[in-house]
C-alpha positions in Angstrom: 92.9 111.1 89.1 89.8 113.1 89.5 90.1 116.3 88.3 87.5 119.5 89.0 86.1 119.2 85.3 85.4 115.6 85.3 84.0 115.6 88.9 81.6 118.2 88.3 80.1 116.0 85.6 78.5 113.6 88.1 76.4 114.3 91.2 78.4 112.0 93.5 82.0 110.3 93.2 83.3 107.4 95.4 86.7 106.6 95.6 87.0 103.2 97.3 90.4 102.0 98.7 91.6 99.6 101.8 93.6 102.7 102.4 93.6 106.3 101.3 97.3 107.8 101.2 97.6 111.2 102.6 98.1 112.8 99.0 95.1 111.7 97.6 92.9 112.3 100.8 94.7 116.4 99.9 93.7 115.8 96.4 89.8 115.3 96.9 89.5 117.9 100.0 88.1 120.5 98.1 85.8 118.3 95.8 82.4 118.5 97.5 81.0 115.5 95.6 83.7 113.2 95.8 83.6 110.8 98.9 86.8 108.5 100.0 85.5 105.2 101.3 87.8 102.7 103.0 86.6 99.0 102.3 88.1 95.8 101.5 87.3 94.9 97.9 88.8 91.6 98.2 85.2 90.3 99.7 86.4 89.9 103.4 89.7 88.0 102.7 91.9 90.5 104.0 90.5 90.7 107.6 89.6 86.7 107.5 93.1 85.5 106.8 94.6 88.8 109.5 92.3 87.4 112.3 92.9 83.7 111.3 97.0 84.4 111.8 96.6 86.7 114.4 94.8 84.3 116.8 97.6 81.6 115.8 94.5 79.2 114.7 95.7 76.6 112.0 98.0 78.4 109.3 98.2 75.6 107.1 97.5 77.5 104.2 95.5 74.8 102.4 92.7 74.7 104.8 93.0 78.6 105.5 92.1 79.1 102.0 89.3 76.5 101.8 87.7 78.7 105.0 87.6 81.8 103.3 84.0 82.9 102.3 84.0 86.5 100.0 81.3 88.5 100.6 80.1 91.6 98.6 81.5 94.9 99.8 79.9 98.2 99.8 76.3 96.8 100.2 75.3 99.9 101.8 74.8 101.6 98.3 74.0 101.4 94.8 76.2 103.1 92.3 74.6 104.1 89.0 78.2 102.5 87.6 81.2 101.1 88.7 85.2 101.7 87.3 87.5 99.2 88.3 91.0 100.6 87.8 94.3 99.1 88.4 92.8 96.9 90.8 91.5 93.5 89.7 95.5 92.0 89.1 96.5 93.4 92.7 93.5 92.3 94.8 95.5 89.3 95.8 99.6 90.3 95.5 99.5 91.4 99.5 97.9 88.3 100.6 99.7 85.6 98.4 102.9 87.7 99.6 101.9 87.5 102.9 100.9 83.8 102.8 104.3 82.7 101.2 105.9 84.5 104.2 104.4 82.0 106.3 105.9 79.1 105.3 104.6 75.8 103.8 102.4 76.3 100.9 101.3 74.9 98.2 101.3 76.8 95.0 98.3 75.3 93.3 96.4 76.3 96.7 97.5 80.0 96.3 96.6 79.9 92.4 93.2 79.1 93.3 93.1 81.8 95.7 94.2 84.5 93.3 91.3 83.1 91.0 88.5 82.8 93.7 89.5 86.6 94.5 89.7 87.9 90.9 86.4 85.8 90.0 84.8 87.3 92.9 85.9 91.1 92.0 84.5 90.5 88.6 81.2 88.7 89.8 80.3 91.9 92.1 81.6 94.4 89.6 79.7 93.5 86.5 76.2 93.4 88.5 76.3 97.3 87.8 77.1 98.8 84.7 80.6 99.9 84.4 84.2 99.4 83.2 87.5 97.8 84.3 91.0 98.5 83.7 93.8 96.3 84.4 97.2 95.1 84.0 97.4 91.9 82.3 100.6 91.0 81.2 104.1 92.0 83.1 106.7 91.9 80.2 110.8 91.9 81.5 113.1 92.6 79.3 116.9 91.8 80.2 120.3 93.6 79.4 120.5 90.9 76.8 116.9 91.9 75.2 115.5 88.6 76.3 112.1 88.8 77.2 109.8 87.0 80.0 106.2 87.3 80.2 104.3 86.8 83.3 100.3 86.6 83.4 98.8 88.5 86.0 95.4 87.4 85.4 93.6 84.1 86.9 90.3 84.9 85.9 88.6 85.6 82.4 87.6 89.4 81.8 83.9 89.8 80.9 82.5 90.4 77.5 82.0 93.8 76.9 80.4 96.0 74.2 83.8 97.9 73.9 87.3 96.9 74.5 90.6 97.9 74.3 94.1 97.0 75.1 97.6 98.8 75.1 101.0 98.7 76.7 103.1 101.2 79.5 106.9 101.3 80.2 106.2 100.6 83.9 109.7 100.8 84.8 112.6 101.6 82.3 115.1 101.9 84.6 115.6 98.2 86.4 114.4 99.6 89.7 111.2 97.2 89.8 113.2 94.0 88.7 117.0 94.9 88.8 118.3 95.1 85.2 115.4 94.7 83.3 113.0 96.7 81.6 109.2 96.3 82.6 106.3 97.3 80.4 102.6 96.1 81.3 99.9 94.8 78.7 96.9 96.3 79.9 93.6 95.2 79.1 90.0 97.1 79.0 86.4 96.3 79.0 83.1 98.0 79.1 79.8 96.9 80.2 76.1 97.6 80.2 
């Protein structure tokens, strides 16, 4: 979250998301140098998939995914640095859940699609100095203490001059996955 003190350090701060919730809009409205930008950071995959399904074109997932062309977002400005926070592992989630609900799909095609979107995001952001913070592994512990692990990354993180890892309790009450505690392993990398 942008605080008044940190926003004063920079001439301009751009917060980019596909949709900014009302509570975020309210929090930044008094910060003159903070601008909210709504953009599809999947490289256009959201609009392309939605357009195809809306027109009821060929909905075979394998061919759909082959026809998606990803293109760099935010071409109208060149920031001094890019910071990707809690985004990389989430870029494909809504798209893949939507595709899975459409019926027949091949898991391999969905995984390739996840990889393409994550690789695209990493290639795009690493052109500019910056950093990335992302959930990397979801760890669930059931009532019996048995842990299961789910990798959330489908692409290799870039090399950087500074890296770090930590974990955080995502859900200790068992609401995300009923009856399980969920912890996330986070990875961070900074490059120039």
